[in-house]
C-alpha positions in Angstrom: -30.2 91.5 5.7 -26.9 92.2 3.6 -24.9 94.8 1.9 -23.3 92.5 -1.1 -24.4 89.7 -2.3 -23.7 87.1 -5.1 -26.6 85.6 -6.8 -25.0 82.9 -9.3 -27.8 83.3 -12.4 -27.1 80.0 -13.8 -30.0 79.6 -16.1 -31.5 76.6 -14.4 -35.3 76.4 -14.2 -35.1 78.0 -10.8 -32.8 81.2 -11.7 -35.6 83.6 -11.2 -36.3 82.0 -7.2 -32.4 82.4 -6.9 -32.8 86.5 -8.0 -35.5 87.0 -6.2 -34.0 85.8 -2.2 -31.0 87.6 -3.9 -33.0 90.6 -3.7 -35.0 89.6 -0.9 -32.1 89.8 1.3 -30.5 93.2 0.2 -30.6 96.1 2.4 -31.8 99.3 0.7 -28.6 100.4 -1.2 -27.3 96.8 -1.1 -25.3 95.7 -4.4 -25.7 92.8 -5.8 -23.7 91.2 -8.1 -25.3 89.1 -10.4 -22.9 86.6 -12.1 -23.8 84.1 -15.3 -20.1 81.9 -15.5 -20.3 79.6 -19.4 -17.5 76.7 -19.7 -16.9 78.7 -23.3 -17.8 82.2 -24.2 -19.0 82.4 -27.5 -21.4 84.5 -29.3 -24.2 82.4 -28.2 -23.2 81.8 -25.0 -23.1 85.7 -24.4 -26.4 86.4 -26.2 -28.3 83.5 -23.9 -26.6 84.9 -20.9 -27.5 88.4 -21.4 -31.6 87.5 -22.2 -31.5 85.7 -19.1 -29.7 88.9 -17.2 -31.9 90.9 -18.9 -34.9 89.1 -17.4 -33.6 89.3 -13.9 -33.4 92.9 -14.0 -36.6 93.8 -15.1 -37.5 91.5 -11.5 -35.7 93.9 -9.9 -38.1 96.7 -10.5 -40.5 94.7 -8.1 -37.5 95.2 -5.0 -36.1 97.7 -2.9 -33.3 99.5 -4.6 -30.2 98.2 -5.0 -27.0 99.0 -7.0 -26.9 96.0 -9.9 -23.7 94.8 -11.5 -24.1 92.5 -14.1 -20.8 89.8 -15.1 -20.8 87.0 -17.7 -17.5 85.1 -17.2 -15.6 82.1 -19.3 -14.5 79.4 -16.7 -15.3 76.9 -14.3 -18.7 78.7 -12.1 -17.4 76.8 -8.9 -14.1 78.5 -9.3 -15.4 81.5 -10.5 -17.8 82.0 -8.3 -15.1 81.4 -5.2 -13.1 84.1 -6.6 -15.3 86.5 -7.4 -17.1 86.9 -4.0 -13.1 86.8 -2.4 -12.4 89.3 -4.8 -15.2 91.6 -3.9 -15.8 90.8 -0.3 -19.5 89.3 -0.2 -21.2 89.2 2.5 -23.2 86.1 0.8 -23.7 83.9 -1.5 -26.9 82.9 -3.3 -26.7 79.5 -5.6 -29.5 76.8 -6.6 -29.9 74.5 -4.6 -27.8 71.3 -6.1 -29.1 69.0 -8.5 -27.9 65.3 -8.5 -24.9 65.7 -10.9 -24.2 69.4 -9.7 -21.5 69.7 -7.2 -21.1 73.6 -7.8 -23.0 74.7 -4.5 -21.3 72.2 -2.3 -17.5 73.3 -3.5 -18.7 77.3 -3.0 -20.1 75.8 0.4 -16.6 74.8 1.1 -14.7 77.4 -0.5 -15.6 80.3 0.3 -15.5 82.6 3.7 -18.9 83.7 3.6 -22.7 82.6 4.4 -24.0 80.7 1.1 -27.5 80.5 1.1 -28.9 77.7 -1.7 -32.5 77.9 -2.5 -34.0 75.1 -3.7 -36.6 74.9 -6.7 -40.2 74.8 -7.1 -41.3 71.4 -8.1 
């Protein structure tokens, strides 16, 4: 169980599974940081990210109470995840497992100082 958890909310098919794992790892009164990173922040990408974060917020009602902070930021996802994790001194980062073209989880594992949990999508 962890006190401070960063969850990558990415728009992937298994995002809700990733979030469920993040919620499950949280101790009572833990802090969850939900992070959605887009390469370019536009009205359309902001709207899409906000809709996804709203789904996650609804999902959170099924789990023990946690404090949630939600961020939508612009930039390189792998760098922003590592930066935010370091700045907020998180205990664990929860991400979707990499796809063949996805190097984000590998980069995060190699460059973060905390535990990284990868969640495999259901086929």
